[in-house]
C-alpha angles and dihedrals in degrees: 000000000000120000114263133164116254110230124233093249093053090051091050090047091051091053090047092052091049090051089053089057103261116146121239094254091055092048090051092050094047094048096038097236133123120253090236091061094053110097093184097161092051092046091050091049091048090049092052096042102038105017091244135074088236115066119227117267115270109233091202094057096106130052117276117255117267093219122041123224095271093049091048090050091051090050093050090047089052090051091050090053097040110021092163093074119119123228091254091055091048090050090053091048091051091048093049103037102027096034090225130120114223129178123237091245093051090047092049091049091049092050092045092049089052088060096251114134132177090256094054093046092047091052090050090052093049092048090048091050090050090054091049091049092051091050090050091050091051090049091051093047094049102041109028126067124197 
């Protein structure tokens, strides 16, 4: 049988059938699940402890963020001002100004999750260079005479 998630209502129904006196084999046959996939003891414990066969989500399940919200905002502001920076330069900036060590992979993931891609940053650099060129042209036209 192929792996599939057992829904909350099927788990609750399985516990209800067991309370009515059905044996585990009958419950498996009625619900169409394998006995190995029934975690009846865990479901019973969850039902007693949390009032549901599915426990509440644990907010501490994942790793904590390396950079907090303020540090992330500062980093994204830096990238808006200087989009031509390389990851190594950004890592050095984070280490110096935020006093936090961050890996290249974590930094790349953070930037990617913020919606900044190489293509977007490259376009920002090219647009910025065009503005700088136009300012330089105006400076030359206004202040130098042939």
